[in-house]
C-alpha positions in Angstrom: -0.2 -9.6 -19.4 -1.9 -12.3 -17.2 -5.4 -11.5 -15.7 -7.2 -13.0 -12.6 -10.6 -12.2 -11.7 -11.7 -11.7 -7.9 -15.1 -12.9 -8.6 -17.5 -11.2 -6.4 -15.0 -9.1 -4.5 -13.3 -5.8 -5.5 -9.4 -5.2 -5.3 -8.2 -2.8 -2.5 -4.5 -3.6 -2.0 -1.8 -6.2 -3.3 1.5 -7.0 -2.4 4.2 -9.5 -3.7 6.0 -11.6 -1.6 9.5 -10.4 -0.1 10.5 -14.2 0.0 9.2 -15.7 -3.2 9.4 -13.9 -7.1 6.2 -15.6 -8.0 3.5 -15.0 -5.0 1.2 -12.2 -4.7 -1.2 -11.1 -2.1 -4.7 -9.4 -2.3 -7.1 -7.7 -0.4 -10.8 -7.3 -1.5 -14.2 -6.2 -0.2 -17.7 -7.1 -1.1 -20.0 -4.4 -2.5 -17.0 -1.9 -3.0 -16.4 -2.3 0.8 -19.4 -0.2 2.0 -21.1 -3.5 3.8 -20.2 -7.1 3.6 -17.4 -9.7 3.4 -13.8 -9.5 2.8 -11.3 -12.1 1.2 -7.6 -12.2 1.2 -6.5 -14.2 -2.1 -2.7 -15.7 -2.0 -1.9 -16.4 -5.8 1.3 -18.0 -7.6 1.9 -16.2 -10.9 3.1 -18.4 -14.1 1.4 -21.6 -12.4 -1.6 -23.3 -14.0 -3.0 -22.8 -17.8 -4.1 -19.0 -17.3 -0.8 -18.1 -15.7 -2.2 -17.5 -12.2 -3.1 -19.9 -9.7 -5.1 -19.7 -6.4 -3.3 -21.1 -3.5 -5.5 -20.6 -0.8 -8.2 -17.6 -0.1 -9.1 -16.5 3.6 -12.8 -15.3 4.0 -13.5 -12.5 6.7 -16.7 -10.9 7.8 -15.8 -7.5 7.0 -13.9 -6.1 4.1 -10.1 -6.2 3.7 -8.7 -3.0 2.8 -4.5 -3.6 3.2 -2.1 -6.2 3.5 1.5 -6.7 4.1 3.9 -9.6 4.2 5.8 -10.5 7.1 9.5 -9.6 7.1 10.5 -12.7 9.0 8.1 -15.5 8.0 7.6 -16.3 4.4 4.4 -17.5 5.4 2.7 -14.9 7.6 1.0 -11.8 6.0 -1.0 -9.0 8.3 -4.5 -7.4 6.6 -6.4 -4.4 7.6 -10.0 -4.8 8.1 -13.2 -2.8 7.8 -14.3 -4.3 11.4 -11.8 -2.3 12.8 -9.1 -5.2 13.3 -5.9 -6.2 12.3 -5.2 -10.1 11.5 -2.5 -12.1 11.4 -2.6 -15.0 8.9 -0.2 -17.9 8.2 -0.6 -19.2 4.7 -0.2 -22.9 5.5 -3.2 -23.0 7.8 -6.5 -23.0 7.2 -9.6 -20.9 7.6 -8.9 -18.6 10.7 -6.2 -16.1 11.3 -3.2 -16.6 14.1 -3.8 -13.5 15.9 -6.7 -10.7 16.0 -6.0 -7.3 17.1 -9.2 -5.3 18.1 -8.0 -1.9 19.3 -9.0 0.5 16.4 -12.3 2.1 16.5 -13.2 2.2 12.8 -12.0 0.9 9.7 -8.3 0.4 9.2 -7.2 1.3 6.1 -3.3 0.7 6.4 -0.7 -1.8 7.7 3.0 -2.1 7.1 5.5 -4.3 8.3 8.8 -2.8 9.1 11.4 -3.4 6.7 14.3 -3.0 8.8 13.6 -4.0 12.2 11.1 -6.6 11.1 9.5 -6.8 14.8 7.0 -4.2 14.4 3.9 -3.2 12.4 2.4 0.2 12.0 -1.6 0.4 11.2 -3.8 3.7 10.3 -7.2 4.2 10.8 -10.4 6.0 10.0 -10.6 6.7 13.8 -7.8 9.2 13.4 -5.1 7.1 15.2 -2.0 5.5 14.4 -0.8 2.1 16.4 2.5 0.6 16.6 2.6 -3.2 17.2 4.7 -6.2 18.0 3.1 -9.3 16.5 4.1 -11.7 19.0 2.2 -9.3 22.0 -1.5 -8.9 22.5 -1.7 -5.4 22.7 -0.6 -2.4 20.6 2.8 -0.8 21.9 1.9 3.0 21.2 -1.0 5.0 19.9 -0.5 8.2 18.4 -3.5 10.7 17.7 -2.1 13.7 16.4 -4.0 13.4 13.0 -7.4 15.1 12.8 -8.9 13.1 10.0 -8.9 9.6 8.9 -5.3 8.0 8.5 -5.0 6.4 4.9 -1.4 5.0 4.9 1.4 4.7 7.4 4.5 3.2 6.2 7.8 2.5 7.5 11.1 3.8 6.4 13.3 1.7 4.6 16.3 3.0 6.0 15.4 3.6 9.5 14.2 1.3 11.8 12.3 3.8 14.2 11.2 6.1 11.6 7.7 5.9 9.8 5.3 8.5 7.5 1.5 8.9 7.7 -0.6 10.9 5.7 -4.6 11.9 6.2 -7.6 13.4 5.2 -6.3 16.5 7.0 -4.0 17.1 4.4 -1.2 16.6 6.0 2.0 14.5 5.7 3.4 13.3 9.0 7.1 12.0 9.8 7.4 9.8 13.5 10.3 8.4 15.1 9.8 6.1 18.0 12.8 7.5 20.0 10.1 10.6 20.1 6.9 9.1 21.0 5.2 12.3 22.1 4.3 13.5 19.0 5.5 13.7 15.4 8.8 15.0 14.2 7.9 16.9 11.2 4.6 17.6 9.6 4.2 18.9 6.0 0.6 20.6 4.7 1.3 18.6 1.7 -2.0 18.8 -0.5 -5.0 21.0 -0.9 -7.4 17.8 -0.3 -7.3 14.6 1.2 -3.6 12.5 0.9 -4.4 8.8 0.1 -1.3 7.4 -0.3 2.5 7.7 0.4 5.7 5.4 -0.3 9.6 6.0 0.9 12.2 6.2 -2.1 13.9 2.9 -1.5 17.3 4.9 -2.6 17.2 8.4 -0.8 16.1 8.2 2.7 14.9 11.7 2.8 12.5 11.4 -0.2 8.8 10.6 -0.2 5.9 10.2 -2.8 2.2 11.3 -1.9 -0.6 11.1 -3.9 -3.8 13.1 -3.3 -7.5 13.6 -4.2 -6.2 16.8 -5.7 -5.4 14.8 -8.5 -1.2 15.1 -8.1 1.6 12.9 -7.1 4.2 14.9 -5.4 7.8 14.5 -4.7 9.2 15.8 -1.3 12.6 16.0 -0.1 12.4 16.0 3.9 15.3 18.1 4.1 13.5 20.9 2.1 9.9 20.6 3.1 8.4 24.2 2.4 7.9 23.0 -1.5 7.7 19.7 -3.3 10.4 18.5 -5.4 8.4 17.7 -8.4 4.2 17.8 -9.0 3.6 15.1 -11.3 0.3 15.9 -13.2 -1.8 14.0 -15.4 -4.4 11.7 -13.0 -8.2 12.9 -14.1 -9.4 11.8 -10.5 -8.2 11.2 -6.7 -5.0 9.2 -6.9 -5.6 6.1 -4.7 -2.0 4.9 -4.2 1.4 5.5 -5.1 4.6 3.2 -5.0 7.9 3.6 -5.5 10.2 0.9 -7.8 12.6 -1.1 -5.8 14.7 -1.2 -8.7 15.2 2.5 -9.9 15.1 5.4 -7.6 13.6 7.9 -10.3 10.4 5.5 -10.9 7.0 5.8 -9.5 4.1 3.9 -9.9 0.5 5.7 -9.3 -3.3 4.3 -9.7 -6.3 6.4 -9.5 -10.0 6.7 -9.0 -9.6 7.4 -13.4 -9.4 3.8 -13.9 -5.6 4.2 -15.0 -2.2 3.0 -13.6 0.6 5.7 -14.4 4.5 5.4 -14.6 6.8 8.5 -14.2 10.3 9.1 -14.3 11.0 11.9 -12.0 14.4 12.9 -13.6 12.9 13.6 -17.0 11.5 17.0 -18.5 7.9 15.0 -19.1 8.1 12.5 -16.5 5.0 10.5 -17.6 6.5 7.5 -19.6 3.3 5.3 -19.6 -0.5 4.9 -18.9 -2.0 1.2 -18.1 -5.8 1.8 -19.0 -7.1 -1.8 -19.0 -9.2 -1.6 -15.7 -12.9 -0.7 -16.0 -13.4 0.5 -12.4 -11.5 2.4 -10.0 -7.8 1.1 -9.8 -6.7 1.3 -5.7 -3.7 -1.3 -5.8 -0.3 -1.4 -6.9 3.1 -2.7 -6.3 6.5 -3.7 -8.0 8.1 -7.5 -7.8 11.1 -7.4 -6.1 12.7 -10.1 -7.9 11.1 -9.6 -11.4 12.5 -6.5 -12.6 10.0 -4.4 -14.4 7.1 -6.5 -13.4 4.1 -4.7 -11.8 0.9 -5.9 -10.5 -2.8 -3.7 -10.2 -5.8 -4.4 -8.8 -9.4 -2.7 -9.1 -12.8 -2.3 -8.3 -13.3 -4.0 -11.5 -12.7 -7.5 -9.6 -9.5 -7.9 -11.6 -5.8 -8.3 -10.7 -3.2 -7.6 -13.8 0.1 -8.7 -14.0 2.4 -7.3 -16.4 5.5 -5.6 -17.6 5.2 -2.0 -18.7 6.7 -1.1 -22.0 8.5 1.5 -20.7 10.1 -0.8 -18.1 11.2 -3.4 -20.4 13.1 -0.9 -22.5 15.2 0.5 -19.3 16.1 -2.9 -18.8 
C-alpha cells in the first residue's frame, strides 16, 4: 500500500485520471472544511522513492470538496468549492484556474463531467440547487431547484448523455433528463436519513447505488423503484461516498465516517468481501483506477491518501 500525507489539509474527494493510469487528483480543505483554505493535489503514482510524487498543487481561499477530470482534455480538471464557486484548472499552467463560475449561493459539494457527451458538467450545492454547465460558456445552462435540502451528489449516467442523478438531504434520489428540463423524471424516497452519495453501475443502465447517513448502502433498479434490490449493512456511521467498479458490475466500494472502506459483491449471499481500516479519521473519498484493475484509492480527514489493491479484488483477478 502506498500512502501520502496531505499535510495541513483534510481529504474530501479523489479521482483517477481517465487518460493516465498513474495520475490521481485529490481535493482537500484545511480545518476539516469548516473554515480556511483548500488545496488541489495532482499526484503521480509509482514515482519517486515513496511511490507517490506530487506533480502540482493549486491553493484556493476556501475548501475544495469535489473534483472531476475533463473527459476531453487530459490536463483539465474541475473542482467544487466552499465559497460557492466552480473552478476549472489546467495542470500545465501555474497558480490560477482558467475559468471560475460563481452562481451557487452556498458550498458546492459535487461536480461531475459528462462521461458520454463530454461537453457538460453538473454541480450540486448546499443551496439546494443543481446546475448544468458548458465549460466553454460563462454562465450555467440550466438550474434545477426541486430538492428541498442540500444536494450532496450529482452524477451523469455513463450510458445516456442526457441523464443524470442527484441525492439530497431531503432523503430522495432524483433522475433528471435534459430533454425534460421542467422537472425531474423520477423521484425515489431512497433512505430514512440524508443521502450523501450515489454512483451509476457501469454495466447496467438502470442500476444505481446510494449511500446514506442511515448507515446503509442500497442498490436500486430504476424500473422497480418501490424497493431497493439489496441493502448492504455493515457500516457503523454515515456512508460518505459510494463507487461502482469499472471492471465488475457486481463490485461496489463505500467509505464512511466509521473510518473504513468496505468492498461489496452484490451477487453474494454475504456481500461484504473486504474492510480497509487503516485510516484514523473519517474516510470520505474513494475511486477505482480505470487502467489498473483492482487498484483503489481512498482519502480521509486524517490527511492521508491510500493507494492499494484489496486482497478480495486480487483474488478475483
